[in-house]
Every structure is written in structure tokens, then in C-alpha cells.
C-alpha positions in Angstrom: 100.4 126.5 112.8 102.1 129.9 112.8 100.6 133.0 111.2 103.2 132.8 108.4 102.7 129.2 107.3 101.7 127.4 104.1 99.1 124.7 105.0 97.2 122.1 103.1 94.7 119.7 104.6 93.6 116.4 103.1 90.3 115.2 104.6 88.6 111.9 103.9 86.0 109.9 105.8 88.7 107.6 107.2 91.6 110.1 107.8 92.9 113.6 107.8 96.4 114.7 106.9 97.8 118.2 107.5 100.7 119.5 105.5 102.3 122.6 106.9 105.6 124.6 106.5 106.7 127.8 108.0 107.4 130.9 105.9 109.6 133.8 106.7 107.9 136.9 108.1 107.5 140.0 106.1 108.2 143.2 108.0 104.9 144.5 109.6 105.6 148.0 108.4 104.7 148.2 104.7 107.1 151.0 104.1 110.0 148.7 105.2 109.0 146.0 102.8 111.7 146.4 100.2 111.9 144.7 96.9 114.6 142.4 98.1 112.6 141.3 101.1 109.5 140.7 99.1 111.5 138.7 96.5 113.0 136.5 99.2 109.6 135.9 100.7 108.1 135.0 97.3 111.0 132.7 96.6 110.5 130.9 99.9 106.8 130.7 99.2 107.4 129.2 95.8 110.0 126.7 97.2 107.7 125.7 100.1 104.7 125.3 97.7 106.7 123.0 95.4 107.9 121.0 98.4 104.4 120.7 99.8 103.1 119.7 96.4 105.6 116.8 96.3 104.6 115.8 99.8 100.9 115.8 98.9 101.6 113.8 95.7 103.6 111.2 97.7 100.9 110.9 100.3 98.1 110.6 97.7 100.1 108.0 95.8 100.4 106.0 99.0 96.7 106.3 99.7 95.9 105.1 96.1 98.1 102.1 96.6 96.4 101.3 99.9 93.0 101.6 98.2 94.1 99.3 95.4 95.2 96.7 98.0 92.0 97.1 99.9 89.9 96.7 96.7 91.8 93.7 95.5 91.4 92.1 99.0 87.7 92.8 99.0 87.3 91.5 95.4 89.0 88.3 96.5 86.7 88.1 99.5 83.7 88.8 97.4 84.7 86.1 94.9 85.2 83.6 97.7 81.8 84.5 99.2 80.1 84.0 95.8 81.8 80.6 95.4 80.7 79.6 98.9 77.1 80.7 98.1 77.1 78.7 94.9 78.4 75.6 96.6 76.3 75.8 99.7 75.6 72.3 101.0 78.0 70.8 98.4 81.5 69.6 98.8 84.4 71.6 97.4 86.7 69.4 95.3 89.4 72.0 95.5 89.5 71.8 99.3 89.2 68.1 99.6 92.5 66.5 100.7 
């Protein structure tokens, strides 16, 4: 990551995602930082922040969909396990062929 970058980090127990984009450099001499240069920098910052927000939202939406799939899969597995426990030692008429 460069010194002039916009960075956001998503951290969870199972994964980490880094979002980063470069920003233009401001002149190091404050006396040379004219209004036009500052305006261009702030415009780039705003644009990159909006783009990063879209990237983060897309990523989080994808993670939510993955979580839903995992939860529905575990709910099905749990229901199947409960059924097997209830029918322990009995025949399952649904699986008899």
C-alpha cells in the first residue's frame, strides 16, 4: 500500500479482505498546494471513496449470500440429523424402495 492510498480492511474469523486504491499525491511543500491541486485531490478522494464503498457493498452482499447458503445447508443437515435420531432403530418408509 502506498503512502497516498485509501484502504479499508474487512476482517472476520474465517477471512480477511483488503480494499485499496491509490490517490494522487499532494505537493510536499504546503506553500505549493494551490486551491486547484487540493480540489483535484479531494475530487479523486471522493471518487475513490465512492468506488470503494461500492466494492465493499458488493463483497458484503456476496458474503451474506454465502452465509445464507451455509445456514440453509446446516439447517437441512440439522433437520436430517433430528429425523435420524427420532427414527433410530426404526425403518424409514420414505427411503424404502
